SEGU-546638 format. One record per atom (N, C-alpha, C, CB): x, z, y; atom name; residue number from 0. Coordinates in steps of 0.2 Angstrom, whole numbers. Glycine has a CB too. Layout:
<u = X | w = Z | v = Y | atom = CA | n = NUM>
...
//
This chain:
<u = 1211 | w = 701 | v = -626 | atom = N | n = 0>
<u = 1209 | w = 696 | v = -625 | atom = CA | n = 0>
<u = 1214 | w = 694 | v = -621 | atom = C | n = 0>
<u = 1203 | w = 695 | v = -623 | atom = CB | n = 0>
<u = 1214 | w = 685 | v = -620 | atom = N | n = 1>
<u = 1216 | w = 683 | v = -614 | atom = CA | n = 1>
<u = 1212 | w = 681 | v = -610 | atom = C | n = 1>
<u = 1219 | w = 680 | v = -613 | atom = CB | n = 1>
<u = 1214 | w = 677 | v = -602 | atom = N | n = 2>
<u = 1211 | w = 674 | v = -600 | atom = CA | n = 2>
<u = 1211 | w = 670 | v = -599 | atom = C | n = 2>
<u = 1211 | w = 676 | v = -598 | atom = CB | n = 2>
<u = 1208 | w = 662 | v = -599 | atom = N | n = 3>
<u = 1210 | w = 658 | v = -600 | atom = CA | n = 3>
<u = 1207 | w = 655 | v = -591 | atom = C | n = 3>
<u = 1208 | w = 655 | v = -607 | atom = CB | n = 3>
<u = 1205 | w = 658 | v = -588 | atom = N | n = 4>
<u = 1203 | w = 655 | v = -584 | atom = CA | n = 4>
<u = 1208 | w = 656 | v = -579 | atom = C | n = 4>
<u = 1198 | w = 655 | v = -582 | atom = CB | n = 4>
<u = 1212 | w = 662 | v = -580 | atom = N | n = 5>
<u = 1219 | w = 664 | v = -575 | atom = CA | n = 5>
<u = 1224 | w = 658 | v = -577 | atom = C | n = 5>
<u = 1224 | w = 673 | v = -578 | atom = CB | n = 5>
<u = 1223 | w = 659 | v = -581 | atom = N | n = 6>
<u = 1230 | w = 654 | v = -585 | atom = CA | n = 6>
<u = 1228 | w = 648 | v = -581 | atom = C | n = 6>
<u = 1230 | w = 653 | v = -596 | atom = CB | n = 6>
<u = 1223 | w = 646 | v = -583 | atom = N | n = 7>
<u = 1221 | w = 639 | v = -578 | atom = CA | n = 7>
<u = 1223 | w = 640 | v = -572 | atom = C | n = 7>
<u = 1214 | w = 637 | v = -578 | atom = CB | n = 7>
<u = 1219 | w = 644 | v = -568 | atom = N | n = 8>
<u = 1225 | w = 643 | v = -561 | atom = CA | n = 8>
<u = 1231 | w = 642 | v = -560 | atom = C | n = 8>
<u = 1225 | w = 648 | v = -558 | atom = CB | n = 8>
<u = 1236 | w = 648 | v = -562 | atom = N | n = 9>
<u = 1241 | w = 651 | v = -563 | atom = CA | n = 9>
<u = 1244 | w = 642 | v = -564 | atom = C | n = 9>
<u = 1241 | w = 658 | v = -570 | atom = CB | n = 9>
<u = 1244 | w = 639 | v = -568 | atom = N | n = 10>
<u = 1244 | w = 631 | v = -571 | atom = CA | n = 10>
<u = 1242 | w = 628 | v = -567 | atom = C | n = 10>
<u = 1240 | w = 629 | v = -576 | atom = CB | n = 10>
<u = 1238 | w = 627 | v = -563 | atom = N | n = 11>
<u = 1235 | w = 621 | v = -558 | atom = CA | n = 11>
<u = 1239 | w = 622 | v = -551 | atom = C | n = 11>
<u = 1226 | w = 622 | v = -557 | atom = CB | n = 11>
<u = 1240 | w = 627 | v = -550 | atom = N | n = 12>
<u = 1245 | w = 629 | v = -544 | atom = CA | n = 12>
<u = 1252 | w = 625 | v = -544 | atom = C | n = 12>
<u = 1246 | w = 637 | v = -544 | atom = CB | n = 12>
<u = 1255 | w = 626 | v = -550 | atom = N | n = 13>
<u = 1259 | w = 623 | v = -553 | atom = CA | n = 13>
<u = 1260 | w = 616 | v = -551 | atom = C | n = 13>
<u = 1259 | w = 623 | v = -558 | atom = CB | n = 13>
<u = 1255 | w = 614 | v = -556 | atom = N | n = 14>
<u = 1254 | w = 607 | v = -554 | atom = CA | n = 14>
<u = 1252 | w = 603 | v = -548 | atom = C | n = 14>
<u = 1251 | w = 606 | v = -558 | atom = CB | n = 14>
<u = 1249 | w = 610 | v = -543 | atom = N | n = 15>
<u = 1249 | w = 603 | v = -537 | atom = CA | n = 15>
<u = 1254 | w = 604 | v = -533 | atom = C | n = 15>
<u = 1242 | w = 602 | v = -530 | atom = CB | n = 15>
<u = 1261 | w = 608 | v = -533 | atom = N | n = 16>
<u = 1265 | w = 610 | v = -532 | atom = CA | n = 16>
<u = 1270 | w = 603 | v = -533 | atom = C | n = 16>
<u = 1264 | w = 617 | v = -535 | atom = CB | n = 16>
<u = 1269 | w = 602 | v = -539 | atom = N | n = 17>
<u = 1272 | w = 596 | v = -543 | atom = CA | n = 17>
<u = 1271 | w = 589 | v = -540 | atom = C | n = 17>
<u = 1270 | w = 596 | v = -549 | atom = CB | n = 17>
<u = 1264 | w = 590 | v = -537 | atom = N | n = 18>
<u = 1261 | w = 583 | v = -535 | atom = CA | n = 18>
<u = 1260 | w = 582 | v = -528 | atom = C | n = 18>
<u = 1255 | w = 580 | v = -539 | atom = CB | n = 18>
<u = 1265 | w = 589 | v = -526 | atom = N | n = 19>
<u = 1264 | w = 587 | v = -518 | atom = CA | n = 19>
<u = 1272 | w = 587 | v = -514 | atom = C | n = 19>
<u = 1258 | w = 596 | v = -512 | atom = CB | n = 19>
<u = 1277 | w = 586 | v = -521 | atom = N | n = 20>
<u = 1283 | w = 584 | v = -520 | atom = CA | n = 20>
<u = 1289 | w = 587 | v = -524 | atom = C | n = 20>
<u = 1283 | w = 584 | v = -514 | atom = CB | n = 20>
<u = 1287 | w = 594 | v = -526 | atom = N | n = 21>
<u = 1292 | w = 598 | v = -527 | atom = CA | n = 21>
<u = 1293 | w = 598 | v = -536 | atom = C | n = 21>
<u = 1292 | w = 606 | v = -524 | atom = CB | n = 21>
<u = 1299 | w = 597 | v = -536 | atom = N | n = 22>
<u = 1303 | w = 594 | v = -544 | atom = CA | n = 22>
<u = 1301 | w = 599 | v = -546 | atom = C | n = 22>
<u = 1312 | w = 592 | v = -545 | atom = CB | n = 22>
<u = 1300 | w = 601 | v = -555 | atom = N | n = 23>
<u = 1297 | w = 606 | v = -557 | atom = CA | n = 23>
<u = 1301 | w = 612 | v = -558 | atom = C | n = 23>
<u = 1294 | w = 604 | v = -561 | atom = CB | n = 23>
<u = 1308 | w = 608 | v = -560 | atom = N | n = 24>
<u = 1315 | w = 616 | v = -562 | atom = CA | n = 24>
<u = 1313 | w = 619 | v = -553 | atom = C | n = 24>
<u = 1328 | w = 612 | v = -563 | atom = CB | n = 24>
<u = 1312 | w = 616 | v = -550 | atom = N | n = 25>
<u = 1310 | w = 619 | v = -543 | atom = CA | n = 25>
<u = 1307 | w = 623 | v = -543 | atom = C | n = 25>
<u = 1306 | w = 617 | v = -539 | atom = CB | n = 25>
<u = 1303 | w = 625 | v = -546 | atom = N | n = 26>
<u = 1300 | w = 631 | v = -548 | atom = CA | n = 26>
<u = 1299 | w = 637 | v = -553 | atom = C | n = 26>
<u = 1295 | w = 628 | v = -548 | atom = CB | n = 26>
<u = 1301 | w = 641 | v = -549 | atom = N | n = 27>
<u = 1302 | w = 649 | v = -555 | atom = CA | n = 27>
<u = 1297 | w = 649 | v = -559 | atom = C | n = 27>
<u = 1301 | w = 656 | v = -552 | atom = CB | n = 27>
<u = 1300 | w = 652 | v = -564 | atom = N | n = 28>
<u = 1296 | w = 653 | v = -569 | atom = CA | n = 28>
<u = 1294 | w = 657 | v = -568 | atom = C | n = 28>
<u = 1296 | w = 653 | v = -574 | atom = CB | n = 28>
<u = 1287 | w = 660 | v = -571 | atom = N | n = 29>
<u = 1285 | w = 665 | v = -571 | atom = CA | n = 29>
<u = 1284 | w = 670 | v = -576 | atom = C | n = 29>
<u = 1281 | w = 663 | v = -569 | atom = CB | n = 29>
<u = 1287 | w = 676 | v = -574 | atom = N | n = 30>
<u = 1288 | w = 680 | v = -581 | atom = CA | n = 30>
<u = 1283 | w = 688 | v = -581 | atom = C | n = 30>
<u = 1297 | w = 682 | v = -582 | atom = CB | n = 30>
<u = 1278 | w = 688 | v = -575 | atom = N | n = 31>
<u = 1274 | w = 692 | v = -576 | atom = CA | n = 31>
<u = 1268 | w = 689 | v = -577 | atom = C | n = 31>
<u = 1273 | w = 697 | v = -571 | atom = CB | n = 31>
<u = 1262 | w = 691 | v = -583 | atom = N | n = 32>
<u = 1257 | w = 687 | v = -582 | atom = CA | n = 32>
<u = 1252 | w = 685 | v = -582 | atom = C | n = 32>
<u = 1256 | w = 685 | v = -584 | atom = CB | n = 32>
<u = 1250 | w = 681 | v = -579 | atom = N | n = 33>
<u = 1242 | w = 680 | v = -575 | atom = CA | n = 33>
<u = 1236 | w = 683 | v = -579 | atom = C | n = 33>
<u = 1240 | w = 673 | v = -575 | atom = CB | n = 33>
<u = 1238 | w = 686 | v = -585 | atom = N | n = 34>
<u = 1230 | w = 689 | v = -588 | atom = CA | n = 34>
<u = 1230 | w = 693 | v = -586 | atom = C | n = 34>
<u = 1228 | w = 689 | v = -594 | atom = CB | n = 34>
<u = 1225 | w = 694 | v = -588 | atom = N | n = 35>
<u = 1219 | w = 701 | v = -586 | atom = CA | n = 35>
<u = 1216 | w = 707 | v = -593 | atom = C | n = 35>
<u = 1210 | w = 696 | v = -583 | atom = CB | n = 35>
<u = 1219 | w = 714 | v = -592 | atom = N | n = 36>
<u = 1213 | w = 714 | v = -597 | atom = CA | n = 36>
<u = 1208 | w = 716 | v = -599 | atom = C | n = 36>
<u = 1215 | w = 714 | v = -601 | atom = CB | n = 36>
<u = 1206 | w = 711 | v = -604 | atom = N | n = 37>
<u = 1199 | w = 709 | v = -605 | atom = CA | n = 37>
<u = 1197 | w = 714 | v = -613 | atom = C | n = 37>
<u = 1200 | w = 699 | v = -606 | atom = CB | n = 37>
<u = 1192 | w = 719 | v = -613 | atom = N | n = 38>
<u = 1188 | w = 723 | v = -620 | atom = CA | n = 38>
<u = 1182 | w = 720 | v = -620 | atom = C | n = 38>
<u = 1187 | w = 732 | v = -621 | atom = CB | n = 38>
<u = 1177 | w = 717 | v = -625 | atom = N | n = 39>
<u = 1173 | w = 717 | v = -629 | atom = CA | n = 39>
<u = 1171 | w = 725 | v = -630 | atom = C | n = 39>
<u = 1175 | w = 712 | v = -634 | atom = CB | n = 39>
<u = 1162 | w = 726 | v = -624 | atom = N | n = 40>
<u = 1158 | w = 731 | v = -627 | atom = CA | n = 40>
<u = 1160 | w = 734 | v = -632 | atom = C | n = 40>
<u = 1153 | w = 729 | v = -628 | atom = CB | n = 40>
<u = 1155 | w = 729 | v = -635 | atom = N | n = 41>
<u = 1153 | w = 729 | v = -643 | atom = CA | n = 41>
<u = 1157 | w = 734 | v = -647 | atom = C | n = 41>
<u = 1155 | w = 723 | v = -646 | atom = CB | n = 41>
<u = 1165 | w = 731 | v = -647 | atom = N | n = 42>
<u = 1168 | w = 732 | v = -651 | atom = CA | n = 42>
<u = 1170 | w = 742 | v = -648 | atom = C | n = 42>
<u = 1174 | w = 726 | v = -652 | atom = CB | n = 42>
<u = 1172 | w = 742 | v = -643 | atom = N | n = 43>
<u = 1173 | w = 749 | v = -637 | atom = CA | n = 43>
<u = 1169 | w = 754 | v = -641 | atom = C | n = 43>
<u = 1170 | w = 749 | v = -626 | atom = CB | n = 43>
<u = 1163 | w = 752 | v = -639 | atom = N | n = 44>
<u = 1157 | w = 756 | v = -642 | atom = CA | n = 44>
<u = 1159 | w = 760 | v = -651 | atom = C | n = 44>
<u = 1149 | w = 751 | v = -642 | atom = CB | n = 44>
<u = 1163 | w = 752 | v = -655 | atom = N | n = 45>
<u = 1162 | w = 754 | v = -660 | atom = CA | n = 45>
<u = 1167 | w = 759 | v = -662 | atom = C | n = 45>
<u = 1160 | w = 749 | v = -663 | atom = CB | n = 45>
<u = 1175 | w = 759 | v = -658 | atom = N | n = 46>
<u = 1181 | w = 761 | v = -659 | atom = CA | n = 46>
<u = 1178 | w = 769 | v = -657 | atom = C | n = 46>
<u = 1187 | w = 756 | v = -655 | atom = CB | n = 46>
<u = 1173 | w = 769 | v = -650 | atom = N | n = 47>
<u = 1172 | w = 778 | v = -649 | atom = CA | n = 47>
<u = 1174 | w = 777 | v = -643 | atom = C | n = 47>
<u = 1177 | w = 783 | v = -654 | atom = CB | n = 47>
<u = 1176 | w = 770 | v = -638 | atom = N | n = 48>
<u = 1182 | w = 772 | v = -631 | atom = CA | n = 48>
<u = 1178 | w = 770 | v = -628 | atom = C | n = 48>
<u = 1189 | w = 769 | v = -630 | atom = CB | n = 48>
<u = 1178 | w = 775 | v = -622 | atom = N | n = 49>
<u = 1174 | w = 775 | v = -616 | atom = CA | n = 49>
<u = 1179 | w = 771 | v = -610 | atom = C | n = 49>
<u = 1171 | w = 782 | v = -613 | atom = CB | n = 49>
<u = 1173 | w = 769 | v = -607 | atom = N | n = 50>
<u = 1175 | w = 765 | v = -600 | atom = CA | n = 50>
<u = 1181 | w = 767 | v = -596 | atom = C | n = 50>
<u = 1170 | w = 765 | v = -594 | atom = CB | n = 50>
<u = 1181 | w = 773 | v = -594 | atom = N | n = 51>
<u = 1186 | w = 777 | v = -590 | atom = CA | n = 51>
<u = 1192 | w = 777 | v = -593 | atom = C | n = 51>
<u = 1184 | w = 785 | v = -590 | atom = CB | n = 51>
<u = 1193 | w = 775 | v = -601 | atom = N | n = 52>
<u = 1199 | w = 776 | v = -606 | atom = CA | n = 52>
<u = 1204 | w = 767 | v = -603 | atom = C | n = 52>
<u = 1194 | w = 778 | v = -617 | atom = CB | n = 52>
<u = 1199 | w = 763 | v = -601 | atom = N | n = 53>
<u = 1203 | w = 759 | v = -599 | atom = CA | n = 53>
<u = 1207 | w = 755 | v = -595 | atom = C | n = 53>
<u = 1202 | w = 757 | v = -600 | atom = CB | n = 53>
<u = 1210 | w = 751 | v = -591 | atom = N | n = 54>
<u = 1215 | w = 752 | v = -588 | atom = CA | n = 54>
<u = 1213 | w = 750 | v = -582 | atom = C | n = 54>
<u = 1221 | w = 750 | v = -590 | atom = CB | n = 54>
<u = 1213 | w = 752 | v = -575 | atom = N | n = 55>
<u = 1209 | w = 751 | v = -568 | atom = CA | n = 55>
<u = 1211 | w = 743 | v = -570 | atom = C | n = 55>
<u = 1213 | w = 756 | v = -559 | atom = CB | n = 55>
<u = 1204 | w = 740 | v = -567 | atom = N | n = 56>
<u = 1204 | w = 732 | v = -565 | atom = CA | n = 56>
<u = 1202 | w = 731 | v = -571 | atom = C | n = 56>
<u = 1212 | w = 728 | v = -563 | atom = CB | n = 56>
<u = 1202 | w = 731 | v = -576 | atom = N | n = 57>
<u = 1199 | w = 728 | v = -582 | atom = CA | n = 57>
<u = 1194 | w = 726 | v = -582 | atom = C | n = 57>
<u = 1199 | w = 732 | v = -588 | atom = CB | n = 57>
<u = 1192 | w = 720 | v = -587 | atom = N | n = 58>
<u = 1184 | w = 715 | v = -587 | atom = CA | n = 58>
<u = 1179 | w = 717 | v = -593 | atom = C | n = 58>
<u = 1185 | w = 705 | v = -588 | atom = CB | n = 58>
<u = 1176 | w = 720 | v = -592 | atom = N | n = 59>
<u = 1173 | w = 720 | v = -600 | atom = CA | n = 59>
<u = 1168 | w = 714 | v = -600 | atom = C | n = 59>
<u = 1169 | w = 729 | v = -602 | atom = CB | n = 59>
<u = 1168 | w = 714 | v = -607 | atom = N | n = 60>
<u = 1163 | w = 708 | v = -609 | atom = CA | n = 60>
<u = 1157 | w = 708 | v = -613 | atom = C | n = 60>
<u = 1166 | w = 704 | v = -613 | atom = CB | n = 60>
<u = 1153 | w = 704 | v = -612 | atom = N | n = 61>
<u = 1144 | w = 708 | v = -617 | atom = CA | n = 61>
<u = 1143 | w = 715 | v = -617 | atom = C | n = 61>
<u = 1144 | w = 709 | v = -627 | atom = CB | n = 61>
<u = 1145 | w = 720 | v = -610 | atom = N | n = 62>
<u = 1141 | w = 726 | v = -607 | atom = CA | n = 62>
<u = 1134 | w = 722 | v = -603 | atom = C | n = 62>
<u = 1147 | w = 730 | v = -601 | atom = CB | n = 62>
<u = 1130 | w = 729 | v = -609 | atom = N | n = 63>
<u = 1121 | w = 725 | v = -610 | atom = CA | n = 63>
<u = 1120 | w = 728 | v = -599 | atom = C | n = 63>
<u = 1113 | w = 734 | v = -619 | atom = CB | n = 63>
<u = 1116 | w = 723 | v = -599 | atom = N | n = 64>
<u = 1114 | w = 723 | v = -592 | atom = CA | n = 64>
<u = 1109 | w = 728 | v = -591 | atom = C | n = 64>
<u = 1112 | w = 718 | v = -590 | atom = CB | n = 64>
<u = 1108 | w = 731 | v = -582 | atom = N | n = 65>
<u = 1105 | w = 735 | v = -581 | atom = CA | n = 65>
<u = 1098 | w = 731 | v = -579 | atom = C | n = 65>
<u = 1109 | w = 740 | v = -577 | atom = CB | n = 65>
<u = 1094 | w = 733 | v = -576 | atom = N | n = 66>
<u = 1087 | w = 732 | v = -574 | atom = CA | n = 66>
<u = 1088 | w = 730 | v = -567 | atom = C | n = 66>
<u = 1081 | w = 739 | v = -574 | atom = CB | n = 66>
<u = 1092 | w = 732 | v = -564 | atom = N | n = 67>
<u = 1093 | w = 730 | v = -558 | atom = CA | n = 67>
<u = 1098 | w = 722 | v = -559 | atom = C | n = 67>
<u = 1097 | w = 737 | v = -554 | atom = CB | n = 67>
<u = 1103 | w = 721 | v = -563 | atom = N | n = 68>
<u = 1107 | w = 716 | v = -565 | atom = CA | n = 68>
<u = 1103 | w = 710 | v = -567 | atom = C | n = 68>
<u = 1112 | w = 719 | v = -571 | atom = CB | n = 68>
<u = 1098 | w = 712 | v = -570 | atom = N | n = 69>
<u = 1094 | w = 706 | v = -576 | atom = CA | n = 69>
<u = 1091 | w = 705 | v = -571 | atom = C | n = 69>
<u = 1089 | w = 707 | v = -584 | atom = CB | n = 69>
<u = 1086 | w = 708 | v = -567 | atom = N | n = 70>
<u = 1079 | w = 706 | v = -566 | atom = CA | n = 70>
<u = 1079 | w = 706 | v = -557 | atom = C | n = 70>
<u = 1074 | w = 711 | v = -569 | atom = CB | n = 70>
<u = 1086 | w = 708 | v = -553 | atom = N | n = 71>
<u = 1086 | w = 710 | v = -546 | atom = CA | n = 71>
<u = 1083 | w = 706 | v = -541 | atom = C | n = 71>
<u = 1092 | w = 711 | v = -545 | atom = CB | n = 71>
<u = 1085 | w = 699 | v = -543 | atom = N | n = 72>
<u = 1083 | w = 695 | v = -539 | atom = CA | n = 72>
<u = 1077 | w = 693 | v = -541 | atom = C | n = 72>
<u = 1087 | w = 689 | v = -538 | atom = CB | n = 72>
<u = 1073 | w = 696 | v = -543 | atom = N | n = 73>
<u = 1064 | w = 692 | v = -547 | atom = CA | n = 73>
<u = 1062 | w = 697 | v = -543 | atom = C | n = 73>
<u = 1061 | w = 692 | v = -557 | atom = CB | n = 73>
<u = 1065 | w = 704 | v = -543 | atom = N | n = 74>
<u = 1061 | w = 712 | v = -537 | atom = CA | n = 74>
<u = 1062 | w = 710 | v = -531 | atom = C | n = 74>
<u = 1066 | w = 722 | v = -537 | atom = CB | n = 74>
<u = 1070 | w = 706 | v = -529 | atom = N | n = 75>
<u = 1069 | w = 706 | v = -521 | atom = CA | n = 75>
<u = 1067 | w = 699 | v = -518 | atom = C | n = 75>
<u = 1077 | w = 708 | v = -517 | atom = CB | n = 75>
<u = 1063 | w = 694 | v = -522 | atom = N | n = 76>
<u = 1059 | w = 690 | v = -520 | atom = CA | n = 76>
<u = 1052 | w = 693 | v = -520 | atom = C | n = 76>
<u = 1060 | w = 686 | v = -524 | atom = CB | n = 76>
<u = 1050 | w = 698 | v = -526 | atom = N | n = 77>
<u = 1044 | w = 700 | v = -525 | atom = CA | n = 77>
<u = 1044 | w = 705 | v = -522 | atom = C | n = 77>
<u = 1041 | w = 701 | v = -528 | atom = CB | n = 77>
<u = 1046 | w = 707 | v = -519 | atom = N | n = 78>
<u = 1045 | w = 710 | v = -511 | atom = CA | n = 78>
<u = 1045 | w = 707 | v = -505 | atom = C | n = 78>
<u = 1049 | w = 715 | v = -509 | atom = CB | n = 78>
<u = 1051 | w = 704 | v = -504 | atom = N | n = 79>
<u = 1050 | w = 697 | v = -499 | atom = CA | n = 79>
<u = 1044 | w = 693 | v = -497 | atom = C | n = 79>
<u = 1053 | w = 692 | v = -502 | atom = CB | n = 79>
<u = 1039 | w = 693 | v = -503 | atom = N | n = 80>
<u = 1035 | w = 689 | v = -505 | atom = CA | n = 80>
<u = 1029 | w = 694 | v = -501 | atom = C | n = 80>
<u = 1035 | w = 687 | v = -515 | atom = CB | n = 80>
<u = 1030 | w = 699 | v = -504 | atom = N | n = 81>
<u = 1024 | w = 705 | v = -501 | atom = CA | n = 81>
<u = 1025 | w = 708 | v = -497 | atom = C | n = 81>
<u = 1022 | w = 709 | v = -505 | atom = CB | n = 81>
<u = 1028 | w = 707 | v = -492 | atom = N | n = 82>
<u = 1030 | w = 710 | v = -486 | atom = CA | n = 82>
<u = 1029 | w = 704 | v = -481 | atom = C | n = 82>
<u = 1036 | w = 712 | v = -485 | atom = CB | n = 82>
<u = 1031 | w = 697 | v = -483 | atom = N | n = 83>
<u = 1029 | w = 693 | v = -481 | atom = CA | n = 83>
<u = 1021 | w = 691 | v = -479 | atom = C | n = 83>
<u = 1031 | w = 690 | v = -483 | atom = CB | n = 83>
<u = 1020 | w = 692 | v = -487 | atom = N | n = 84>
<u = 1011 | w = 695 | v = -484 | atom = CA | n = 84>
<u = 1007 | w = 698 | v = -480 | atom = C | n = 84>
<u = 1008 | w = 698 | v = -488 | atom = CB | n = 84>
<u = 1011 | w = 705 | v = -482 | atom = N | n = 85>
<u = 1009 | w = 708 | v = -479 | atom = CA | n = 85>
<u = 1010 | w = 709 | v = -469 | atom = C | n = 85>
<u = 1010 | w = 712 | v = -484 | atom = CB | n = 85>
<u = 1013 | w = 705 | v = -469 | atom = N | n = 86>
<u = 1015 | w = 706 | v = -460 | atom = CA | n = 86>
<u = 1010 | w = 702 | v = -459 | atom = C | n = 86>
<u = 1024 | w = 703 | v = -457 | atom = CB | n = 86>
<u = 1010 | w = 695 | v = -460 | atom = N | n = 87>
<u = 1006 | w = 690 | v = -459 | atom = CA | n = 87>
<u = 998 | w = 692 | v = -459 | atom = C | n = 87>
<u = 1008 | w = 683 | v = -465 | atom = CB | n = 87>
<u = 996 | w = 697 | v = -465 | atom = N | n = 88>
<u = 989 | w = 699 | v = -462 | atom = CA | n = 88>
<u = 989 | w = 703 | v = -458 | atom = C | n = 88>
<u = 984 | w = 701 | v = -466 | atom = CB | n = 88>
<u = 994 | w = 707 | v = -456 | atom = N | n = 89>
<u = 993 | w = 712 | v = -451 | atom = CA | n = 89>
<u = 994 | w = 709 | v = -445 | atom = C | n = 89>
<u = 996 | w = 719 | v = -452 | atom = CB | n = 89>
<u = 997 | w = 706 | v = -443 | atom = N | n = 90>
<u = 999 | w = 699 | v = -437 | atom = CA | n = 90>
<u = 989 | w = 698 | v = -436 | atom = C | n = 90>
<u = 1004 | w = 689 | v = -442 | atom = CB | n = 90>
<u = 985 | w = 696 | v = -440 | atom = N | n = 91>
<u = 982 | w = 694 | v = -442 | atom = CA | n = 91>
<u = 974 | w = 698 | v = -442 | atom = C | n = 91>
<u = 986 | w = 693 | v = -446 | atom = CB | n = 91>
<u = 975 | w = 703 | v = -442 | atom = N | n = 92>
<u = 971 | w = 709 | v = -442 | atom = CA | n = 92>
<u = 971 | w = 712 | v = -435 | atom = C | n = 92>
<u = 973 | w = 713 | v = -448 | atom = CB | n = 92>
<u = 978 | w = 713 | v = -431 | atom = N | n = 93>
<u = 980 | w = 715 | v = -424 | atom = CA | n = 93>
<u = 975 | w = 711 | v = -420 | atom = C | n = 93>
<u = 988 | w = 711 | v = -423 | atom = CB | n = 93>
<u = 972 | w = 703 | v = -421 | atom = N | n = 94>
<u = 970 | w = 698 | v = -416 | atom = CA | n = 94>
<u = 963 | w = 701 | v = -415 | atom = C | n = 94>
<u = 970 | w = 689 | v = -420 | atom = CB | n = 94>
//
């Protein structure tokens, strides 16, 4: 899979150079690909390929989320509210 985001960033950098006055023929051709290795988790499982088999820095899309990824912000919010309520109650109790 290709990364439209990385290709867009590369193209935008070239356009900015042109807008600030660099002639297009003075911008060197990029021979290395701006793409990042991207793999679909469902397809990897179907093919029996493990994540450790992938090149370093690969992006895996459609990976199942763990509890902390899915509900982390809610858990942190609940803990913060709970601490706030408990701290207010203990301050009032100490008086």
